[in-house]
C-alpha atoms as a printed R data frame, in Angstrom:
    type eleno elety resid chain resno       x       y       z
1   ATOM     1    CA   MET     A     1 103.885 109.694  87.907
2   ATOM     2    CA   ALA     A     2 105.575 112.623  89.486
3   ATOM     3    CA   ALA     A     3 104.979 111.365  92.902
4   ATOM     4    CA   GLU     A     4 106.553 107.952  92.047
5   ATOM     5    CA   GLU     A     5 109.464 109.707  90.571
6   ATOM     6    CA   THR     A     6 109.789 111.868  93.701
7   ATOM     7    CA   LYS     A     7 109.708 108.696  95.818
8   ATOM     8    CA   LYS     A     8 112.607 107.172  93.906
9   ATOM     9    CA   ASN     A     9 114.523 110.336  93.945
10  ATOM    10    CA   LEU     A    10 114.157 110.569  97.747
11  ATOM    11    CA   GLY     A    11 115.119 106.662  98.121
12  ATOM    12    CA   LEU     A    12 111.671 105.764  99.277
13  ATOM    13    CA   GLU     A    13 111.044 103.394  96.336
14  ATOM    14    CA   LYS     A    14 112.082  99.836  97.711
15  ATOM    15    CA   ARG     A    15 111.172  97.877  94.630
16  ATOM    16    CA   LEU     A    16 113.909  95.696  93.202
17  ATOM    17    CA   TYR     A    17 111.989  94.688  90.062
18  ATOM    18    CA   PRO     A    18 109.843  96.573  87.457
19  ATOM    19    CA   ARG     A    19 106.156  95.846  87.717
20  ATOM    20    CA   ARG     A    20 103.344  95.403  85.294
21  ATOM    21    CA   ARG     A    21  99.773  95.647  85.638
22  ATOM    22    CA   LEU     A    22  98.042  92.406  85.862
23  ATOM    23    CA   ARG     A    23  94.373  91.763  86.517
24  ATOM    24    CA   SER     A    24  94.200  87.989  87.073
25  ATOM    25    CA   ARG     A    25  92.461  85.719  89.567
26  ATOM    26    CA   VAL     A    26  95.059  84.472  92.039
27  ATOM    27    CA   VAL     A    27  94.181  81.129  93.737
28  ATOM    28    CA   PHE     A    28  95.731  80.358  97.299
29  ATOM    29    CA   GLU     A    29  95.995  76.378  97.316
30  ATOM    30    CA   ASP     A    30  96.447  73.838 100.047
31  ATOM    31    CA   GLU     A    31  99.167  71.345  99.960
32  ATOM    32    CA   TRP     A    32  97.153  69.085  97.703
33  ATOM    33    CA   GLY     A    33  96.751  71.926  95.077
34  ATOM    34    CA   GLU     A    34  93.021  72.556  95.907
35  ATOM    35    CA   GLY     A    35  91.956  76.204  95.674
36  ATOM    36    CA   PHE     A    36  90.546  77.542  98.908
37  ATOM    37    CA   ILE     A    37  90.943  81.399  98.712
38  ATOM    38    CA   TYR     A    38  90.721  83.686  95.593
39  ATOM    39    CA   PHE     A    39  92.004  87.131  95.190
40  ATOM    40    CA   TYR     A    40  92.626  89.517  92.256
41  ATOM    41    CA   SER     A    41  95.884  90.974  91.294
42  ATOM    42    CA   THR     A    42  96.623  94.400  90.348
43  ATOM    43    CA   ASP     A    43 100.366  94.122  89.279
44  ATOM    44    CA   VAL     A    44 103.328  91.542  89.101
45  ATOM    45    CA   SER     A    45 107.099  91.505  89.046
46  ATOM    46    CA   LEU     A    46 109.688  89.000  89.440
47  ATOM    47    CA   GLY     A    47 109.735  89.699  93.092
48  ATOM    48    CA   GLY     A    48 106.089  89.177  93.928
49  ATOM    49    CA   ILE     A    49 102.493  90.135  93.168
50  ATOM    50    CA   PHE     A    50  99.982  92.741  94.750
51  ATOM    51    CA   LEU     A    51  96.747  91.418  95.575
52  ATOM    52    CA   GLU     A    52  93.337  93.323  96.264
53  ATOM    53    CA   SER     A    53  91.947  92.216  99.562
54  ATOM    54    CA   ASP     A    54  89.382  93.857 102.005
55  ATOM    55    CA   VAL     A    55  90.405  91.255 104.541
56  ATOM    56    CA   PRO     A    56  94.214  90.771 104.221
57  ATOM    57    CA   LEU     A    57  96.106  87.916 105.623
58  ATOM    58    CA   LYS     A    58  98.405  88.460 108.389
59  ATOM    59    CA   GLN     A    59 101.938  89.727 107.499
60  ATOM    60    CA   GLY     A    60 104.309  86.946 107.435
61  ATOM    61    CA   THR     A    61 101.776  84.104 106.182
62  ATOM    62    CA   LYS     A    62 103.228  81.812 103.706
63  ATOM    63    CA   VAL     A    63 100.870  80.529 100.853
64  ATOM    64    CA   PHE     A    64 100.815  78.466  97.900
65  ATOM    65    CA   LEU     A    65  99.541  80.266  95.045
66  ATOM    66    CA   SER     A    66  98.697  80.178  91.247
67  ATOM    67    CA   PHE     A    67  97.703  82.623  88.649
68  ATOM    68    CA   LYS     A    68  97.791  83.208  84.859
69  ATOM    69    CA   LEU     A    69  99.853  85.859  83.020
70  ATOM    70    CA   GLY     A    70  97.451  87.402  80.522
71  ATOM    71    CA   ASP     A    71  96.230  84.840  78.004
72  ATOM    72    CA   ALA     A    72  98.892  82.255  79.007
73  ATOM    73    CA   GLU     A    73  97.510  78.560  78.972
74  ATOM    74    CA   ASN     A    74  99.484  77.243  81.995
75  ATOM    75    CA   PRO     A    75  99.480  78.859  85.410
76  ATOM    76    CA   ILE     A    76 102.239  80.115  87.477
77  ATOM    77    CA   ARG     A    77 102.662  78.207  90.684
78  ATOM    78    CA   ALA     A    78 104.756  79.622  93.600
79  ATOM    79    CA   THR     A    79 105.390  79.579  97.139
80  ATOM    80    CA   ALA     A    80 105.134  83.184  98.521
81  ATOM    81    CA   GLN     A    81 104.763  85.219 101.842
82  ATOM    82    CA   VAL     A    82 102.695  88.196 102.697
83  ATOM    83    CA   VAL     A    83 105.233  90.996 103.205
84  ATOM    84    CA   ARG     A    84 103.132  94.144 103.409
85  ATOM    85    CA   LEU     A    85  99.548  95.301 103.849
86  ATOM    86    CA   ALA     A    86  98.843  98.329 102.020
87  ATOM    87    CA   LYS     A    87  96.480 100.890 100.764
88  ATOM    88    CA   GLU     A    88  97.208 101.864  97.145
89  ATOM    89    CA   SER     A    89  95.784 104.666  95.060
90  ATOM    90    CA   ALA     A    90  95.600 104.314  91.432
91  ATOM    91    CA   ASP     A    91  93.461 106.468  88.977
92  ATOM    92    CA   ALA     A    92  91.555 108.139  91.883
93  ATOM    93    CA   ILE     A    93  90.638 104.636  93.162
94  ATOM    94    CA   THR     A    94  91.790 103.421  96.616
95  ATOM    95    CA   ILE     A    95  92.673  99.591  96.635
96  ATOM    96    CA   PHE     A    96  93.371  97.698  99.836
97  ATOM    97    CA   GLY     A    97  95.414  94.717  99.675
98  ATOM    98    CA   MET     A    98  98.638  92.944 100.318
99  ATOM    99    CA   GLY     A    99 102.073  92.601  98.781
100 ATOM   100    CA   VAL     A   100 103.072  89.052  98.471
101 ATOM   101    CA   GLN     A   101 106.811  88.193  97.818
102 ATOM   102    CA   PHE     A   102 107.776  85.150  95.822
103 ATOM   103    CA   LEU     A   103 109.888  82.735  97.917
104 ATOM   104    CA   ASP     A   104 110.096  79.812  95.283
105 ATOM   105    CA   LEU     A   105 109.616  80.087  91.634
106 ATOM   106    CA   SER     A   106 110.434  77.617  88.905
107 ATOM   107    CA   THR     A   107 112.985  78.645  86.138
108 ATOM   108    CA   GLU     A   108 109.981  78.416  83.739
109 ATOM   109    CA   ALA     A   109 107.860  80.577  85.855
110 ATOM   110    CA   LYS     A   110 110.689  83.146  86.194
111 ATOM   111    CA   GLU     A   111 111.257  83.125  82.455
112 ATOM   112    CA   ALA     A   112 107.357  83.334  81.827
113 ATOM   113    CA   ILE     A   113 107.046  86.437  84.257
114 ATOM   114    CA   ALA     A   114 110.217  88.070  82.665
115 ATOM   115    CA   ASP     A   115 108.614  87.646  79.231
116 ATOM   116    CA   TYR     A   116 105.416  88.987  80.319
117 ATOM   117    CA   LEU     A   117 107.306  92.175  81.947
118 ATOM   118    CA   GLY     A   118 109.064  92.740  78.732
119 ATOM   119    CA   ASP     A   119 106.146  92.412  76.552
120 ATOM   120    CA   SER     A   120 104.428  95.844  76.923
121 ATOM   121    CA   SER     A   121 105.249  99.320  77.856
122 ATOM   122    CA   GLU     A   122 102.381  98.988  80.574
123 ATOM   123    CA   LYS     A   123 105.256  98.763  83.138
124 ATOM   124    CA   ARG     A   124 104.775 100.932  86.306
């Protein structure tokens, strides 16, 4: 936590939105809604989602994806773009993955994510 605060104080933290942990299967879909690649998320915000991946996609790749927030019945569907490749450390575990920025979210999806973010003190 102290390192994160130091980053913010030094202006290194670039996040525009608060995040919350989310362990969910994320499905990359083709244009017909058929899933063809599956990843797992570590956290989500209104701006995007971080996905674990040993074999990340190329930065700039645009994707259609869907995922569920917690116990929600309906999945969130979005158009997104891989904006960064990363190695994150959390609780002494190193996670390789990619940051994916939402490009197109419906009003309902934005509201669902905002509700999920406000639902708990698990924000990070």
